[in-house]
Structure formats: structure tokens, C-alpha cells
N, C-alpha and C positions, 0 to 999 in steps of 0.2 A: 021175445024182444031182446033180452040180454044176450042170447046166443047170436042174434043177427049183428048186434053191436060188436061182439067179440070177433066175429068173422070179418067185419069191416076193418077193425084195428089190425088184424093180421095180414091184411092185403099189402103187398109190396107197393101197389100203385099209390096208396096214400102217403107212404114214406117218401117215394120219389117225388110226388107232388109237393110235399113239405120242403124237401131239399131244393127243388127248383124255385119255390117261392122264397126260400131263404136267400138264394142268389139275387132274386128280384128285389127283395126288401133292402138288402145292404147296398145294392146298386142305386136304389131310388131315394135313399136318405137325403142327399143334397138337393133333390128336386122339390117342387112345390108340394105342400101337404095334401092337396086334393088328389095327387097321384100316389104318393108314398103311403098314405093312410088306407087307401083301398087295397093295396097290395098287402099291407100289414094285417088288415082284417082277414084276408084269405089265409095268410100264414097262421094267424091265431086259430082260425077254424080247423085247419088241418092238424095243428099241434094238439088241439083239444081231442080230435078224433083218435090220434095215436097215443094219447096220454095213458100212462100206466102207473097207478098209485104205488105199485111195488118198487118202482125206480126211486121214489122219494123215500120209502121205508129203508131201502138198501143203500141210500146215499151216505157218503162220509161227511156230508155238510149239513147234518140235522140242526146243528147250532145256528147256522146261517138261515135255515128255513124258519126257525123260531124267531130270530131277530127281525126278519122282514115281516113276519106275521104280526109281531108286537108293534112294529113300526106303523103298519096300516091300522091296527086296532086303536092306537093312540089317536090317530086322525079321526076315527069313528067316534071315540069317546069325547073328542074335542067338540063334536057337534052338540053335546049335551049343554054346553055353556057358551055357545056362540049365538050371536044375534043375527048375523048375516047368513041365513040358511042357504041362499043361492051361492054365495061365495064359498061356503063350506062344501056344498055339493060339487062345485067346480074342483075344489082341492081333492075330494075323494075320487072324482073321475080321472084326475091326473095321476094320482098316486096308485091307482089300481094296477097299473102296469108293473110297478116295482114289486108288488106282492104276487102278481100272476106269472110273470116271466120265469122266475126261478123254478116253479113247478113244471112249466112247459119244457124248459131246457133239460130238466132231469130225465125226460123220457127219450131224448134224442142223442144222448151222450156218445154211444158207439158210432152211430151214423155220421154225426158231425165231426168226430175225430178223424174219420177216414177222408173227409172232404174239407178239412180245416183250412188248408192252404188256398183252395179254390174259392171258398167263401170270402176270405180276406182279399184275394186277388180281385174278385168282383166288386168288393167295396172300393178298392183303390181306383179301379176303372170307372166306377160311378162318379167319383170325385173329379177325375180328369175330364170325363164327358160333360159334367155340369159346368166346369170352368170354360171349356171350349164353347158350349152353347151360350154362356154369358158373354164371352168375348165377341161372338158373332152378333149378339143382340146389341152390345155396346158399339160395335163398328157400324151396324145398320143405323142406329140412332144418331151416330155422329156424322153421317154422310147426308148431304143435301145437294140439290141442284138449283142453281141460280143463274139465270141468263145463259142457259146452255152449258154452264161450267159445273163440274163436280167439286164440291167444297167439303173438306173434312174438318170438322170442328167438334171436339169431344166435350166442350163446355156446355153444361146445362143452363147455367146463368150466364148469358152473353155479356153482362156488365163486368164480370170478373176477368182478370188476366188468366192465361193458361196456368201459371204457377199458383195463383190464388184459388183456382177451381179445384185443386187437389187438397184443400183444407177441410173438406167435409162432404157435402152432398152436391157439389157443383160440377162434377166430372163423371161422364159415363163409364170411365175406366178406373174408378176409385170409390171405395167405401160404399155408402148407401146408393150412390148413382150406379154402381156396378152390381150390387147384391140384389137381384130381382127376385130370387127364390126364397132366401132366408135372411135374417138379420146378419150383418157382417160378422159379429162375434160368434154366432152359432155356426155359420158357414166355415169360418176360419178354424174353429174348434175341431170340426170334422176334418179339415184339411191337415192340420197338425197331426192328428191321430193317423191319418192316411200315410203321412211321411214316416211315422213310427212303424206302421205296418209294413211299409215298403222295405225299410231297413231290416226289420225282423225277418221278412221273407228272404232277403238277400243272404242273411247269415244262416238261416235254417238251423237254429239251435236244437230242434227236436229231431233232426235227421229225417224229416218227412220225405216221402216219395212224391214229387210234385207232378201235377197235371200239366198239360201243354201250355195252357194260358199262363199259369204261374211261372213255368220254366222260361217262357219267352220274356216275361216281365222283368225277371231278375238277371237276365243274361246280357252281357255286352253293353252297347251304347244306349239301348232302350231304357235300361234302368236309370242311367245318369240323366237322360232326357226327362223322364217322368219325375225324378227327384228334383231337378232344377225347376221344372214346370210347376210343381206343387209348392216349392219354396217361394217362387215368384208370386203365386196365387195368394199366399198369406200376406205378402206386402200389398198386393192390389186390394184385398179386403180391408186393409188399414186398421185392423183391430190391435191395439197396443197390448191387450191382455194376451193374445195368442202369439204376438211377437215375443213376449216373455216366455210363453210355453215352448215356442220353437227354439229359442236360445237355450233353454234348459234341456230340451231334447237333443240338440246338437252337442251340447257339452257332455251329456251322459253317454251319447253314442260313441264319441271319441274316447272318453274316459274308460269305457268298458269294451273297447275294441281289442283286436288281437295284436296291436302294436306293442313291441317290447323295446326297452324295459318300461316299467311303470312310470318312471320319472318323465320319460319322453311323452307318454300318453297324457300325463297330467299337464305338461307344458303345452302340448298341442290342444288339449281341451280348453285350457285357459285362453289360448290365442283365439280359438273358435268362438268362445263366449264373448271375448272382447270385441271381435269383429261383428258378432251378432248384435251386441248392444250398440255399437257404433252405427250400424245400418239402421237399427230401430230408431235412433235419435234423429236420423234424416227423414223419418216419417213426418209429413207436414203437421199432423195432429200432435205428434210428440213435441215438435218445435214450438207449436202454439202453446202447449201446456207448460213447457219449460220457461217461456217468456212470462206466462202468467204467474208462475211461482217466483220468478225473479222480481217481478213488480207487484207482488201481492199487496203490500202496504198502500200502494197508490190506487188500487182497484176500488170501485164503489161496491156497496153491498150487493147490488143487482149483478154486477160483473162477477163477484165472488160466487154467488149462487149459480150462475150460468157455467162457470169454468170449473168449479169444485163441488158441483151438486152431489156427486157420488159420496163424498165425505159426509155431507149433511144427511144423506139417506142412511148411511151407516150409523151415525150418531143417533138418529131418530129410532131406528130399529133396536139398537142396543139399549136405549133408555126404556123402550117398551118392554123388552125382555127382562130388564132389571126390575121393573115395577111389577112384573108377573112372572117371577123367576122359576117357579116350579111347573106350573101347568100352562103358562102362556095366556094369551087373550082368547084362544079358541080357534077352531079350524078355519073359520071364515072371516074373522073380525080384524085381522092385522092391517089390511089396507085402510080401513076406517080409522084405526088408531094412528096410522102414519099420516093420514090427512090432517088429523088434529095437530100433530107435531109440526107438519109443514106450515099450517096456518099460523101457529104461534111464532114461527121463525120468518113469517111474511114470505113464504115460498108458494104464493098463490098459483103460479104458473105450473106447479108440479101436482096440482090436485086432479090427476088423471090416473086411471088404472095402470098405465104402463110404467108409472114412476113408483116402483116397489123399492125394497131395501137394497137391491143390487148386490146382495151377498147371500148365498144360499144358507150359510151357517147362521147368520143373524136372522134370516127369514124364519128358519126353524126355531130359533131361540125365542123370537118374539111371538110366533104363532102358537107353539106348544111347550115353551119353556125349556128347562134343562132336560126334561124327559124326551121331548122330540129331538133336540139337538144331540143328546146322548145316543139315541138309537141310530141317527144318521151317521154319527162318528163310528158307532159300533160296526155298521155295515162296511164302511170304508177300511177300518182298522182290520177287521176280519179278513177282507180280501187282500189287504197289503201283507199281512202275516203269511197267508197262503202263498202269495206271490214270491215272498222272500224265501220261504221254506222250500217250495217246489221249483224255484228259479224260473218263474214265468215272467220274463222281462217285459213282454208286451202287455201283460196285465198290470204290472207295476207302472209302466209308462202311461197307460190309460188312466190309472188312478191319479198320478201326478198331474197330468194335463187337466183332468177333471177338477181336481182340488184347486188348481190355479184359476180355472174359470169360475168355480164356485165362489171364490174370493171377490170376484168383480161383477158377477151377474147371478140372477136367479134363473136357473135352467129348468127346475122341476115344477114350475107353475104353468108350463106350456106343454102341449101334447108332443111337439117335436122333441123338446129337451128330455122329457120323461121317457119317451119310447126309445130314443137313441141311447140314453144312458142305461136304461134297464136292459136293452137288448145286448149291448156289447159288454156290459159289466157282468151279466150272467153267462154270456157266451164264453168269455175268457176265464171266468172263475170256476164254472161247473164242469168244464171239460178236463178230466184228469188224465194228463199224458204220462205222468209218472206215478207208479204204484207205491208211493211213499206213504207211510202212516203219517198222521198229523199229531206228533207228540205234544205240541204246545196246547192243542185243544184237549188231548187226552189228559193232560195234567189238570185242566180245569174241571173236566167231568168226563169220565170214561165212556159213558153211554153216547156221547156226542161224536166220538171218533169213528 
């Protein structure tokens, strides 16, 4: 039996199947979960088949494997003092990807390095394809025939003016009215990272030999078309969080470009940042928020809860974490404790599962205390140090974009958020393009290097 399994693992066919499924996985991320999850399940199966424990033993990232293992162990131990068993099991099922994917990626290091550019290119193409499909759906939904005449009206609520329809869910070409596959924040999170990937492929800092698809993507007018198309898509999705992410990305892209001297780069970067912020403020949702801040004292309590609900979510989660500072309330009990806080603040309309803390760091703090929060930060800091030391800019940008989203949303409570984060976080971290030692880790403990 063991000999048969060894023979299967050595077959080139399984590795080719795994690579093909990797293309399919990254392409399918922006599409509905019932599509992407089936492909991901096949990818996990082939990854398990070709898994080799020796790759983990020989890895330079043993400290990282220990961190993610402890991270999941803390969630398991949190089940010992949780009352909501079903909620706890849901958390364990979501977090399993975070501990599983590092071990799977360790076995495909060499193969994925060879096709690194093509994997990223297929990811960008998937983002472009999903937006095109959504634009077609929005156009189809906006067209109607009355008395033999074709009428184009993108308003979902016909009582609103065209301008008013862009304030939230009232237009097929904006925010929730447009985002049929994923929540606008999640979808725009992917788009911003796709823009970062596109810029990375254009610069090719690793000196990779590109395949035909990647080469065509980064050459000539097609690159600028895709870049502009993706930037426009972020605005269409209407997520203020990822407009901030995009602004930071554009600022850093100009700041670390090849333009000389540095003072000119800095000036151009500040100009780009100013323009980005200005464009963001023209977002209808941003203008509505700005007016609410300006007239805050005149608002009723109900209006304050509606327009500044995220702030009250943060306060509630922070208070729960402070009351259970070391171990938190348990793997599955945070939502119940949040409901109690919401009820005390007369936030009855928010007593639903979708109204979580809206901050990944506060979510971990409330759920598992300083231990859970510390391990999440340890993962991010470890990857950031590796990114700085090995000059992996695309990894650094992914972490920055992710942290910005973590500040305004809970991504790791949903299967889409966990799988997307775990996939690209480990993909970018564990592929060692540069044969540098890791002295900062060696200083901590020699056996981890």
C-alpha cells in the first residue's frame, strides 16, 4: 500500500494536475463560492497526494509552521470554555485553511517558482473576467422594453433619482447592486491586490522568464487598459476601505518606482495620493459619511447608530476583549457577547450574525484574548520581516492591503476570506526566490533558520 502511494506521488501527472488546478483556483476566486470551492477542493486533494513531509522538515520557515500550528491549537483549546459549540465548530472549520495551506505549499516550492508569473497572470485575468461578467449582468438588468421602445434605466429603486441611486444599493452599476458574486468589500480587496500584481509583473523584479500570457499582459497598451479597467472597478464596487488601499498602493508604487531623483518621486507620490483621496471623496457613500460627521450633533441616536455603526461594533468588541483579556470568551461565544453589548446600547437592529465586530484584530482579541491576537500578529509580522529582508514587494503589498481590510472588516470568519488569505499569504511567503539566510530569525533561535 505504501509503495503504491509513493508511486502515485512520483507521477508527473499529479503535479501537472495540481498546477492546472492552481491556475483554475486563482482564476475562480472572484466568482461565486459554489464554483471556486469545488475547484479549491480538487486542488487540496492533489496537493495532499503530492505532499512530502521532508519539504516541511527542510524548510527555512519552521518558526512560521510553529506559529500557525499554535494559532489553530488556541482555537481548539478555546472550545473547552465556549458555550456555543456550533459557533466554535464553525470557527474551527474556517481556520483550518490557515494551518493546512502552509504544509501544502511547502511541497510545491520548486514547481510553483517556475510558473510563478503565470499563476499571478491567471489571477489578474480572473478579476478582469469577473468584472466583465458583472457589467454584462448590470447592463442586462438595466434594459427593459416598454411599448416597443428599449429603455435603459440602471436604477433598482425607481423612486430615486439617478444620482441618489449611487448612494448604496439603488443602482445596478454600483456597490451592492453591482456585486452579485461577493460582498463589495471582499471583491474590491481582490481587485486592489490584482492591481498590485499587475504592477509587480510589469516591473519583474525577480527577472523571471515570462510565459506568453504574462508577456502579452505587461506589454504595450494592453497593460494600461487592464490597469485602468481594474482601478475603475474599485470605484464601481464603492468600498471606501479599498479606495484607501488603492490610494496607499498607488502612493507606494510611485514612491518606489525607478524615477530619479528621490525628491521627484516623493513629490509625484504625494500628488498621486492627493488625487486618489480627492477621487475617493467624490464617492457618494463618502460624501454621505462626510455630511453625517459634519452634522453629528444634530443626528438622533437612531441615525448615529445607522451611520456610525462600525464604531459601536469596535467599542463593543474592545470592551469584551478587555473584560476577558488573556483567553477571551471562547472560540464560539463572541457573537453572543456582542449581542449583549448591542442590546445594552439599544442597537436592536444589529442582533444578527452578520453584524460582527467589523475588525479582524478586535475579533481575535474578544474571541481568544491577547493570546489569539498575539498569534495573528505574529503571523503577519513574520511575513512582513521576510518580505523586507528578501525584498518581496508583492508580499509586502499583500500584507499592507490585508491589514487595511482587517481594520474595517472580519475576513477570516467566512470561507471565502479565509481561503483567499491563506492561499496567497502562503503562496507569496513560502516561495523562496532568493537564497538568502534569514539572520533575524537565526538570532532568535538558530534551529528555526
